[in-house]
C-alpha positions in Angstrom: -20.9 -8.3 -14.1 -23.8 -6.0 -13.3 -23.8 -2.6 -11.7 -24.1 -2.7 -7.9 -27.2 -1.6 -6.0 -26.9 1.7 -4.2 -26.8 0.2 -0.7 -23.7 -1.8 -1.7 -22.1 1.3 -3.2 -22.8 3.3 -0.1 -21.3 0.7 2.2 -18.2 0.6 0.0 -17.9 4.4 0.4 -18.4 4.3 4.1 -16.0 1.4 4.5 -13.3 3.5 2.8 -13.9 6.7 4.8 -14.1 4.8 8.0 -10.3 4.2 7.5 -9.9 8.0 7.6 -12.4 9.1 10.2 -14.4 7.5 13.0 -17.7 5.9 11.8 -20.6 5.3 14.1 -24.0 3.8 13.2 -27.5 4.8 14.3 -29.7 2.2 12.8 -29.4 2.8 9.0 -27.9 6.2 9.6 -24.3 7.0 10.2 -21.9 9.7 11.5 -18.4 10.3 10.4 -16.1 12.4 12.6 -12.4 13.3 12.6 -10.2 15.1 15.1 -7.5 15.8 12.6 -9.4 16.6 9.4 -11.8 19.5 9.9 -13.6 19.6 6.6 -17.3 18.9 6.7 -16.7 15.9 4.4 -14.9 14.1 7.3 -17.5 15.3 9.8 -20.9 14.5 8.3 -23.9 12.3 8.7 -26.1 10.4 6.3 -28.2 7.3 5.8 -28.2 4.2 3.6 -32.0 4.0 3.5 -34.7 6.6 3.1 -36.1 5.8 6.6 -32.7 6.1 8.2 -32.3 9.8 7.4 -35.1 11.0 9.6 -34.1 8.7 12.4 -30.5 9.9 12.3 -30.8 13.6 11.7 -31.5 14.8 15.3 -28.8 12.6 16.8 -26.2 13.6 14.2 -27.0 17.3 14.5 -26.5 17.1 18.3 -23.2 15.3 17.9 -21.8 17.5 15.2 -22.9 20.7 17.0 -21.2 19.5 20.2 -18.0 19.2 18.2 -18.4 22.8 16.9 -19.1 21.5 13.4 -21.9 22.8 11.1 -24.3 19.8 10.7 -23.9 18.3 7.3 -26.2 15.5 6.0 -26.3 13.4 2.9 -29.4 11.6 1.8 -30.8 10.1 -1.4 -32.4 12.7 -3.6 -35.4 10.5 -4.4 -36.3 10.2 -0.7 -38.7 12.5 1.0 -36.1 12.8 3.8 -34.5 15.7 1.9 -37.7 17.7 2.0 -38.1 16.9 5.6 -34.6 18.1 6.4 -35.0 21.3 4.4 -38.2 22.0 6.3 -36.4 21.6 9.5 -33.8 24.2 8.6 -31.3 22.5 6.3 -30.4 23.9 2.9 -29.0 22.1 -0.2 -25.4 23.1 -0.8 -24.3 20.4 -3.3 -25.1 17.1 -4.9 -23.1 13.9 -4.7 -23.3 11.9 -8.0 -22.5 8.2 -7.7 -21.3 6.6 -11.0 -20.5 3.0 -11.9 -18.7 1.2 -14.7 -18.9 -2.4 -15.7 -17.7 -2.0 -19.3 -14.4 -2.9 -21.0 -11.0 -1.3 -20.2 -10.2 1.9 -22.0 -6.7 3.1 -22.8 -4.9 5.8 -20.9 -2.1 7.9 -22.1 1.0 5.9 -23.0 3.1 8.7 -21.6 2.3 7.9 -18.0 3.3 4.7 -16.2 0.8 3.6 -13.6 1.9 1.3 -10.8 1.2 0.5 -7.2 2.7 2.8 -4.6 4.9 1.4 -1.9 5.6 4.7 -0.2 2.9 6.1 2.1 4.8 9.4 2.3 5.1 9.8 -1.4 1.4 9.0 -2.1 0.3 11.2 0.7 2.4 14.1 -0.6 0.9 13.9 -4.1 -2.6 13.5 -2.7 -2.2 16.6 -0.5 -0.7 18.7 -3.2 -3.5 17.6 -5.6 -6.4 18.4 -3.3 -5.0 21.0 -0.9 -2.2 22.7 -2.8 0.3 22.1 0.0 1.4 19.4 2.4 0.2 21.2 5.6 -1.8 18.1 6.7 1.1 15.6 6.1 1.3 14.8 9.9 -2.3 13.7 9.8 -2.7 12.1 6.4 0.6 10.2 6.1 -0.1 7.8 9.1 -3.6 7.2 7.6 -2.1 6.3 4.2 0.5 4.1 5.9 -2.4 2.2 7.5 -4.2 2.0 4.2 -1.2 0.5 2.5 -1.3 -2.4 4.8 -4.9 -3.3 4.1 -5.5 -6.2 1.6 -8.7 -4.4 0.6 -6.8 -1.3 -0.6 -4.6 -0.7 -3.6 -2.8 2.7 -3.8 -1.8 3.7 -7.4 0.5 6.4 -8.6 1.1 7.8 -12.1 4.6 8.9 -13.1 6.8 9.8 -16.0 10.6 10.3 -15.9 10.6 9.5 -12.2 8.1 12.2 -11.3 4.8 11.2 -9.6 2.0 13.4 -10.9 -1.2 11.7 -9.7 -2.7 9.2 -7.3 -5.8 7.0 -7.0 -7.0 4.5 -4.4 -9.0 1.4 -4.8 -11.1 0.0 -1.9 -12.7 -3.4 -2.3 -15.9 -4.8 -0.9 -17.9 -7.7 -2.3 -18.3 -7.3 -6.0 -17.1 -3.7 -6.0 -13.9 -1.8 -6.5 -14.5 1.7 -5.2 -12.3 4.5 -6.6 -11.3 7.3 -4.3 -8.8 10.2 -4.0 -8.3 10.6 -7.8 -5.9 13.5 -7.8 -3.4 15.2 -10.1 -0.8 17.8 -9.1 -1.6 21.3 -10.4 1.3 21.4 -12.8 0.2 18.2 -14.6 -3.5 18.6 -15.1 -5.0 18.1 -18.5 -2.1 15.8 -19.5 -4.0 12.5 -19.2 -2.8 11.6 -15.7 -6.2 10.8 -14.2 -7.3 9.0 -17.4 -4.3 6.7 -17.1 -5.0 6.0 -13.4 -8.7 5.2 -14.2 -7.6 2.9 -17.0 -5.4 0.9 -14.6 -8.2 0.8 -12.0 -10.6 -0.5 -14.7 -8.0 -3.2 -15.6 -7.6 -4.3 -11.9 -11.4 -4.3 -11.3 -12.0 -6.3 -14.5 -9.4 -8.9 -13.6 -11.1 -9.4 -10.2 -14.7 -9.4 -11.6 -15.6 -6.2 -9.8 -17.7 -3.2 -10.9 -16.0 0.2 -10.6 -17.8 2.7 -8.4 -16.9 6.3 -7.7 -18.6 9.3 -6.0 -18.0 12.9 -7.1 -19.5 16.3 -5.9 -21.2 18.1 -8.7 -19.5 21.3 -7.6 -16.2 19.8 -8.6 -17.2 19.9 -12.2 -15.8 16.5 -13.2 -18.9 14.4 -13.6 -18.8 14.7 -17.4 -15.1 13.7 -17.3 -16.1 10.4 -15.8 -19.1 9.9 -18.1 -16.7 10.3 -21.1 -14.6 7.5 -19.7 -17.3 4.9 -19.6 -19.0 5.5 -16.2 -22.8 5.6 -16.0 -25.0 7.4 -13.5 -26.2 5.3 -10.5 -27.8 7.6 -8.1 -27.5 11.0 -6.5 -27.4 12.3 -2.9 -28.3 15.8 -1.7 -25.7 17.4 0.4 -27.5 19.4 3.1 -26.2 21.9 5.6 -27.8 23.5 8.6 -26.6 26.8 9.9 -27.1 27.0 13.7 -27.9 30.3 15.4 
């Protein structure tokens, strides 16, 4: 089992988020938009090739501006497209690190029991409390999670002890890849091995299916080293660019 190429990793990521937001293609460029989720992450553009970034930028900027969103664009850092976009008024606001793992399973904490989640409401609740601190978006997120739970490409995991669910993780499958998304731990249970146990189970599942694990994390979240310590290796990075319109 070898590490996937970056195009395959990017298509896995876009396949996952297309289940949360509307995905449109413009050649090798893309645009994600959401009516219910207002964060730039769900309303952004990017490209899966270096050439695609330049071709997509003007179209995506127009579409995002029309929706009242600050244009946000992701492109590979080793492409000259990042310099082109900066010269046209964008600024670098973050870096997305893409990591992969093809190694053996590592052990999680024996305290936590990791299993598939059969309740969309429960999984969505833990996800929202982990990432937002409250369940204010439950009416938007719960139907999305219910739809995810019916997809054969998706496995929703939860980690619990004594009946209490403290963390969640999602696996999304494309050819040869198990993408990891939405790794979240509720605030009261952080630094207790919850995420490590979820990752260990994901590694077990991916290994049994002959798939490489891939995940993407923003450098500003400060968890890249956490993943490196658990067997992931750097694959590639993407510049996260933003343009403030007058």
